C-alpha positions as CSV (number, residue, x, y, z in Angstrom):
1,M,-14.2,-14.8,0.9
2,R,-14.4,-11.8,-1.1
3,V,-12.2,-8.8,-0.2
4,G,-15.4,-6.6,1.4
5,A,-16.5,-9.4,3.7
6,V,-12.8,-10.0,4.9
7,L,-12.6,-6.5,5.9
8,L,-16.2,-6.7,7.7
9,V,-14.5,-9.6,9.6
10,V,-11.4,-7.8,10.4
11,L,-13.5,-5.0,11.7
12,S,-15.5,-7.3,14.2
13,V,-12.5,-8.7,15.6
14,V,-10.8,-5.4,15.9
15,S,-14.2,-4.0,18.1
16,C,-13.1,-6.0,20.8
17,L,-10.1,-4.2,21.4
18,S,-9.2,-1.1,23.0
19,S,-8.3,1.9,21.4
20,P,-4.8,3.7,22.6
21,L,-7.0,6.8,23.7
22,V,-9.4,5.1,25.6
23,A,-6.6,2.7,27.1
24,Q,-4.5,5.9,28.3
25,Q,-7.3,7.8,29.3
26,S,-10.4,7.7,31.4
27,P,-13.4,6.6,29.1
28,T,-15.6,9.0,27.8
29,P,-19.1,8.9,26.8
30,F,-20.2,8.6,23.0
31,T,-22.1,11.9,22.6
32,S,-24.9,12.5,20.6
33,L,-22.5,15.2,18.7
34,E,-20.1,12.7,18.0
35,R,-22.6,10.4,16.5
36,D,-24.1,12.9,14.4
37,R,-20.9,13.8,13.0
38,A,-20.2,10.2,12.1
39,I,-23.7,10.0,10.4
40,Q,-22.9,13.2,8.4
41,M,-19.7,11.6,7.2
42,L,-21.3,8.5,6.2
43,Q,-23.9,10.5,4.1
44,T,-21.3,12.8,2.7
45,I,-19.1,10.0,1.3
46,A,-22.0,8.1,0.1
47,G,-23.2,10.9,-2.0
48,D,-19.9,11.0,-3.6
49,V,-19.9,7.4,-4.3
50,R,-23.2,7.8,-5.8
51,K,-22.3,10.5,-8.1
52,H,-18.7,9.3,-8.8
53,Y,-18.1,5.7,-8.5
54,Y,-17.4,4.3,-11.7
55,D,-19.7,1.4,-11.9
56,P,-23.3,2.9,-11.5
57,K,-24.7,-0.1,-10.7
58,F,-22.4,-0.8,-7.9
59,H,-21.3,-4.4,-8.3
60,E,-25.4,-4.8,-8.1
61,I,-25.2,-4.0,-4.6
62,D,-28.3,-1.7,-3.1
63,W,-25.9,1.3,-2.2
64,D,-28.6,2.9,-0.4
65,A,-29.5,-0.1,1.7
66,R,-26.2,-0.4,2.4
67,V,-25.9,3.3,3.6
68,R,-29.2,2.9,5.5
69,E,-27.9,-0.3,7.2
70,A,-24.2,1.6,8.3
71,K,-26.6,4.4,9.4
72,E,-28.7,2.3,11.8
73,K,-25.5,0.8,13.2
74,I,-23.9,4.1,13.8
75,E,-27.2,5.3,15.6
76,K,-26.7,1.9,18.2
77,A,-22.9,2.3,18.4
78,T,-21.5,3.0,22.0
79,S,-18.1,4.5,20.8
80,Q,-16.6,6.8,18.1
81,N,-14.4,4.0,17.0
82,A,-17.3,1.8,16.4
83,A,-19.1,4.5,14.7
84,L,-16.2,5.3,12.4
85,S,-15.8,1.5,11.7
86,H,-19.3,1.6,10.0
87,V,-18.3,4.1,7.9
88,A,-15.3,2.1,6.5
89,G,-17.4,-1.0,6.4
90,A,-20.2,0.4,4.2
91,L,-17.2,1.3,1.7
92,A,-15.8,-2.1,2.1
93,A,-19.0,-3.7,0.8
94,L,-18.0,-2.3,-2.6
95,D,-15.0,-5.0,-2.8
96,D,-12.9,-2.4,-4.4
97,S,-9.3,-1.9,-3.7
98,H,-9.3,1.9,-4.4
99,T,-12.2,2.7,-2.4
100,F,-12.0,3.1,1.2
101,F,-12.4,5.9,4.5
102,L,-9.9,8.1,5.7
103,P,-11.1,8.9,9.1
104,P,-10.0,12.1,10.7
105,S,-6.3,12.3,11.9
106,R,-5.6,11.3,15.4
107,P,-3.5,13.7,17.9
108,Y,-0.5,11.2,18.1
109,V,1.8,8.9,15.7
110,H,2.2,5.5,16.6
111,D,4.8,2.8,15.2
112,Y,4.7,-0.8,15.5
113,G,8.0,-1.0,14.7
114,I,7.5,-4.1,12.8
115,Q,6.4,-4.8,9.1
116,F,5.1,-8.1,7.5
117,E,4.5,-9.1,4.2
118,M,2.5,-12.0,2.0
119,F,4.9,-14.5,0.3
120,G,3.0,-17.1,-1.4
121,N,0.4,-18.1,0.9
122,H,2.4,-17.2,4.2
123,C,3.0,-14.3,6.0
124,F,6.5,-13.2,7.2
125,V,8.0,-10.8,9.6
126,I,10.3,-8.5,7.1
127,R,11.9,-5.7,9.3
128,V,12.0,-5.0,12.8
129,R,13.1,-1.5,14.0
130,P,16.0,-1.5,16.2
131,G,15.4,-0.4,19.7
132,S,11.6,-1.3,19.3
133,D,9.6,-3.2,21.7
134,A,9.5,-5.9,19.0
135,A,12.9,-6.0,18.8
136,A,13.6,-6.4,22.4
137,K,10.7,-9.3,22.5
138,G,12.9,-11.2,20.0
139,I,11.0,-10.6,16.9
140,K,13.1,-11.0,13.9
141,P,13.1,-11.0,9.9
142,G,12.0,-14.6,9.0
143,D,9.8,-15.3,11.6
144,E,6.5,-16.6,10.1
145,V,3.2,-14.8,11.2
146,L,0.3,-17.2,12.2
147,A,-1.9,-14.6,13.6
148,I,-2.0,-10.8,14.1
149,N,-4.4,-10.1,17.2
150,G,-6.3,-13.2,16.6
151,I,-6.8,-12.7,13.1
152,T,-4.9,-15.1,10.8
153,P,-3.0,-13.4,7.8
154,S,-3.8,-14.0,4.2
155,R,-3.3,-12.6,0.6
156,D,-6.9,-11.6,0.9
157,N,-7.1,-9.6,4.3
158,M,-3.2,-8.6,4.6
159,W,-4.1,-5.2,3.3
160,Q,-7.1,-4.7,5.1
161,I,-5.3,-5.7,8.7
162,D,-2.7,-3.0,7.6
163,Y,-5.6,-0.5,7.1
164,V,-7.2,-1.4,10.0
165,F,-4.5,-1.3,12.7
166,H,-2.2,1.5,11.0
167,T,-5.1,3.7,9.5
168,L,-8.4,3.1,11.1
169,R,-8.2,1.6,14.6
170,P,-4.7,1.7,15.9
171,V,-4.2,-0.3,19.1
172,L,-1.5,-0.4,21.9
173,T,-0.5,-3.8,21.4
174,L,0.1,-6.5,18.8
175,S,-0.3,-9.8,19.9
176,L,1.3,-12.3,17.3
177,N,1.6,-16.0,17.1
178,L,5.2,-16.9,15.2
179,K,6.8,-19.7,13.8
180,N,10.5,-19.6,14.0
181,P,12.7,-20.6,10.8
182,D,13.1,-23.9,12.6
183,G,9.8,-24.5,13.0
184,S,8.9,-24.1,16.7
185,Q,6.2,-21.5,17.9
186,R,5.7,-18.6,20.4
187,Q,3.1,-15.7,21.1
188,V,4.7,-12.3,21.8
189,E,2.9,-9.1,22.7
190,A,4.8,-6.3,20.8
191,A,3.7,-2.8,22.5
192,A,3.3,0.2,19.8
193,K,5.3,3.1,20.4
194,F,2.9,6.4,20.5
195,R,3.6,10.2,20.8
196,E,1.2,12.8,21.3
197,L,1.1,15.8,18.6
198,L,0.3,19.4,19.3
199,R,-3.1,19.9,18.6
200,L,-2.5,23.2,16.8
201,R,0.7,24.1,14.7
202,D,2.0,27.5,14.7
203,L,2.9,28.0,11.2
204,S,3.9,31.7,11.3
205,G,7.7,31.2,12.4
206,A,7.2,33.3,15.5
207,G,5.9,30.2,17.8
208,G,8.8,27.7,17.6
209,D,9.8,25.3,14.7
210,N,6.4,23.9,13.6
211,I,6.7,24.8,10.0
212,W,10.5,23.5,9.8
213,E,8.9,20.2,11.2
214,I,6.4,20.0,8.2
215,F,9.1,20.9,5.7
216,R,11.4,17.8,7.3
217,E,8.8,15.6,6.8
218,A,8.5,16.4,3.5
219,E,11.8,16.0,3.0
220,N,12.1,12.7,4.5
221,E,9.2,11.4,2.6
222,Q,10.7,12.5,-0.9
223,H,14.1,10.9,0.2
224,A,12.4,7.5,0.8
225,Q,10.7,7.8,-2.5
226,R,13.8,8.2,-4.4
227,A,15.0,5.7,-7.2
228,R,17.9,4.0,-6.1
229,W,20.4,1.9,-8.6
230,S,23.3,-0.1,-8.8
231,E,25.8,-1.2,-11.4
232,T,27.5,-4.5,-11.7
233,G,29.4,-5.4,-15.0
234,D,27.0,-4.4,-17.6
235,I,23.8,-5.0,-15.4
236,M,21.9,-1.9,-13.7
237,I,19.8,-2.8,-11.0
238,L,17.0,-0.2,-10.4
239,K,14.9,0.2,-7.4
240,L,11.6,2.0,-7.7
241,P,9.8,2.3,-4.5
242,V,7.1,4.5,-6.1
243,F,5.6,5.9,-9.4
244,Y,6.2,9.5,-8.8
245,F,9.0,10.7,-11.0
246,T,9.2,13.6,-13.3
247,Q,9.7,13.3,-17.2
248,M,13.3,14.6,-16.7
249,E,13.9,12.2,-14.0
250,V,12.5,9.4,-15.8
251,G,14.7,10.5,-18.9
252,D,18.0,10.6,-16.6
253,I,17.3,6.8,-15.5
254,I,16.9,5.7,-19.1
255,A,19.7,7.4,-20.3
256,R,21.9,5.3,-17.4
257,A,20.0,2.2,-18.4
258,R,21.0,2.3,-21.9
259,K,24.7,2.3,-21.3
260,H,23.9,-1.6,-20.1
261,S,23.0,-4.7,-21.8
262,G,20.8,-5.9,-19.1
263,L,17.9,-3.8,-16.7
264,V,16.8,-5.3,-13.7
265,I,13.9,-3.2,-12.3
266,D,12.7,-4.1,-9.0
267,L,8.9,-3.2,-8.4
268,R,8.7,-5.2,-4.9
269,E,6.8,-3.2,-2.3
270,N,6.1,-0.7,-4.8
271,P,2.4,0.5,-4.6
272,G,2.0,2.4,-7.6
273,G,1.5,6.1,-8.2
274,A,0.9,8.6,-11.0
275,I,-0.2,7.5,-14.6
276,E,2.1,10.0,-16.2
277,T,5.6,8.4,-14.5
278,L,4.1,5.1,-16.2
279,K,3.9,6.6,-19.3
280,Y,7.3,8.1,-19.2
281,F,8.5,4.7,-18.4
282,V,6.5,3.2,-21.2
283,E,8.3,5.6,-23.7
284,G,11.8,4.7,-22.2
285,I,11.3,0.8,-22.0
286,F,9.3,0.1,-25.0
287,P,11.3,0.8,-28.3
288,D,7.6,0.6,-30.5
289,E,4.1,1.4,-29.5
290,V,2.4,-0.5,-27.1
291,K,-1.2,-1.2,-26.7
292,V,-2.1,1.3,-24.1
293,P,-4.6,-0.1,-21.6
294,T,-8.1,1.3,-21.5
295,R,-9.5,3.2,-18.7
296,I,-13.4,2.7,-18.3
297,S,-15.5,5.2,-16.3
298,R,-19.2,6.2,-16.1
299,K,-18.5,9.1,-18.8
300,D,-16.4,7.3,-21.2
301,S,-13.9,4.6,-22.3
302,K,-10.6,5.9,-23.6
303,P,-6.7,4.9,-23.3
304,I,-5.0,5.5,-20.0
305,F,-2.8,7.8,-21.7
306,E,-3.2,8.9,-25.5
307,K,-0.3,10.4,-26.7
308,Y,3.2,9.2,-26.2
309,H,6.4,9.0,-27.9
310,P,9.1,6.1,-27.7
311,H,12.1,7.8,-28.2
312,N,16.2,6.8,-27.4
313,A,14.0,3.7,-25.3
314,Y,16.3,1.1,-23.6
315,N,16.2,-2.1,-25.6
316,G,18.4,-4.4,-24.0
317,K,17.3,-7.4,-21.7
318,L,14.6,-6.5,-19.1
319,I,13.9,-8.4,-16.0
320,V,11.1,-6.8,-13.5
321,L,10.7,-8.1,-9.8
322,L,7.2,-8.1,-8.1
323,D,6.0,-9.4,-4.9
324,S,2.6,-9.3,-3.3
325,N,2.7,-5.4,-2.3
326,S,3.2,-4.5,-5.9
327,G,0.2,-2.5,-6.9
328,S,-1.1,-0.2,-9.3
329,C,1.0,1.1,-12.0
330,S,3.7,-1.5,-10.9
331,E,1.3,-4.2,-12.1
332,L,-0.2,-2.2,-15.3
333,F,3.5,-2.2,-16.0
334,A,4.3,-5.5,-15.4
335,R,1.5,-6.9,-17.4
336,L,2.6,-4.4,-20.3
337,V,6.0,-6.3,-20.4
338,Q,4.5,-9.4,-20.4
339,L,1.8,-8.6,-23.0
340,E,4.2,-7.1,-25.4
341,K,6.9,-9.9,-24.8
342,R,9.2,-7.4,-23.8
343,G,11.0,-8.8,-21.0
344,T,10.8,-11.5,-18.0
345,I,8.6,-10.9,-14.7
346,L,10.1,-12.7,-11.8
347,G,8.9,-13.0,-7.9
348,D,5.3,-13.2,-6.5
349,H,2.0,-13.0,-7.7
350,S,1.2,-9.2,-7.5
351,S,-1.7,-7.7,-5.2
352,G,-4.5,-7.2,-7.7
353,S,-5.3,-3.6,-6.7
354,V,-5.5,-1.9,-9.9
355,M,-8.2,0.8,-10.5
356,E,-8.2,4.5,-10.8
357,A,-9.3,6.5,-7.8
358,L,-9.2,10.1,-6.6
359,R,-9.1,11.2,-3.0
360,Y,-11.7,13.4,-1.4
361,S,-11.3,16.0,1.4
362,Y,-13.7,17.0,4.0
363,Q,-14.7,18.6,7.3
364,A,-17.4,18.2,9.5
365,G,-18.6,20.2,12.7
366,M,-18.6,24.1,13.7
367,G,-16.2,25.5,15.6
368,V,-14.1,22.5,16.3
369,T,-13.7,21.2,12.8
370,V,-12.8,17.6,11.9
371,F,-11.2,16.8,8.7
372,Y,-11.9,13.4,7.1
373,G,-11.7,11.7,3.4
374,A,-12.3,9.1,1.3
375,S,-10.7,7.3,-1.8
376,I,-13.5,6.8,-4.5
377,T,-12.6,4.5,-7.4
378,E,-13.5,6.4,-10.8
379,A,-12.4,3.9,-13.7
380,D,-11.5,0.6,-14.1
381,V,-8.3,-0.3,-16.5
382,I,-8.5,-2.9,-18.9
383,M,-5.6,-4.6,-20.4
384,S,-5.2,-5.2,-24.3
385,D,-6.1,-8.7,-23.5
386,G,-9.5,-7.9,-22.4
387,R,-8.9,-8.2,-18.9
388,S,-8.9,-6.1,-15.4
389,L,-6.0,-7.1,-13.3
390,E,-8.2,-6.0,-10.0
391,H,-8.4,-9.3,-7.8
392,I,-6.4,-11.0,-10.2
393,G,-2.8,-9.5,-10.5
394,V,-0.1,-10.6,-12.3
395,T,1.3,-14.0,-12.5
396,P,5.0,-14.1,-12.8
397,D,6.7,-15.6,-15.8
398,E,8.7,-17.6,-13.2
399,L,7.3,-18.0,-9.6
400,M,10.2,-17.4,-6.9
401,L,10.0,-16.7,-3.3
402,P,12.6,-16.3,-0.5
403,T,12.4,-18.4,2.5
404,G,12.1,-17.3,6.3
405,S,15.9,-18.2,6.6
406,D,16.8,-16.1,3.8
407,M,15.1,-13.3,5.4
408,A,16.6,-14.0,8.7
409,S,20.0,-13.9,7.1
410,G,19.4,-10.9,4.8
411,R,19.7,-12.9,1.4
412,D,17.7,-11.9,-1.6
413,P,18.0,-15.1,-4.0
414,V,15.2,-13.8,-6.1
415,M,17.3,-10.6,-7.1
416,A,20.4,-13.1,-7.5
417,H,18.7,-14.8,-9.8
418,A,17.2,-11.6,-11.9
419,I,20.7,-10.3,-12.2
420,E,21.9,-13.8,-13.3
421,M,19.0,-13.8,-15.9
422,A,20.0,-10.3,-17.2
423,G,23.7,-11.9,-17.7
424,G,25.6,-10.9,-14.3
425,K,26.4,-12.7,-11.4
426,M,25.8,-12.0,-7.6
427,S,25.4,-14.0,-4.4
428,P,22.2,-13.9,-2.6
429,E,24.0,-12.2,0.4
430,D,25.5,-9.7,-1.8
431,A,22.1,-8.9,-3.5
432,G,20.4,-8.7,0.0
433,K,22.9,-5.5,0.6
434,L,21.8,-3.7,-2.5
435,F,19.3,-1.1,-1.5
436,P,19.3,-1.4,2.8
437,Y,15.8,-0.3,4.3
438,E,15.8,2.8,5.7
439,W,13.4,3.3,8.6
440,P,11.5,6.6,8.7
441,K,12.9,8.9,11.3
442,E,10.8,8.8,14.5
443,K,8.6,11.6,15.0
């Protein structure tokens, strides 16, 4: 089943679930104003897709017909949630990892207190927030997830499940079918934590500390996205959570790496980021010029970055780690390493989410204004072997996956093996302690 079709299946399952606002408050009718607003959202986004989507043939989809179908469904919808799901469903038909609907923000924040990830063809709990309902119900890292609210997770639909339950249609409770490391199974209901937000924020400084709250949120995000590293013997281990670093920051990282004979770059759970940051790392890791991937848009075809100059590049042994959540620039970097025979890729198959997109922001309504958006792909990226990584991803040179028991005990055998390949030595237990996960502060 293709990605777009999978998302439509997920949406159809979720449509049977209650939204938090409906469950916590008395049901309100779906007004004609809300219906018209949803149609306006659909038509505005559809117009930008017509103008900007990189493939003017829309993958042989009749885009106008698809939009008409979504409009007809919105006209028959009985709730705002259902109407917005039809907007998302229209974009899902394009089967594109970087083209999706960004619904209006909600007046609350929610946290399920649990994180999942695919390893090979199996989904596992990787983290549980201390103090969460999930923790109280005994859910632990290493539990295999067989179903999430009736949906069987797979490599095809895991990101759609995340998108629906975190962005499009948050729910009060996740119903999880779990398999313990010992093979026994159980079903657990894990309640999300919800907190209402202020409808309006006073940014003047006179009405409280709202402006400082915004600053703190930005600081917390910046802290979470920082590069971290560790050194063991003559090996440097670099953890990159995103590709958002300045040229100076990358230069400092490479200068530190040049003091070591081996470098392990951990790109697991790195969703990508900025092409400029990718360029800086290519300059710092490849001593010689490489065959740069090509950006193909409606208008032209050109290298993703035209001018770069390798200088003082790291030339030691290189190991790069990937997993199913490695996307975009992470995949481009890893595939460059493979094609240029610069190092070894270790871990799991990457996500296959490699397109170039722009975020569009919109507003609808008069008086009470609703803000929403869309991500629209504007270019495909073709590697020097003539292939796109979209829906394909990067296959590691050496496939290596942790087990549920590894996760339950905090071991990281993949990192331990990478360090050994780079010329060092570290136990899986110590490797698992290198970069402790930091839960975002509860808002």
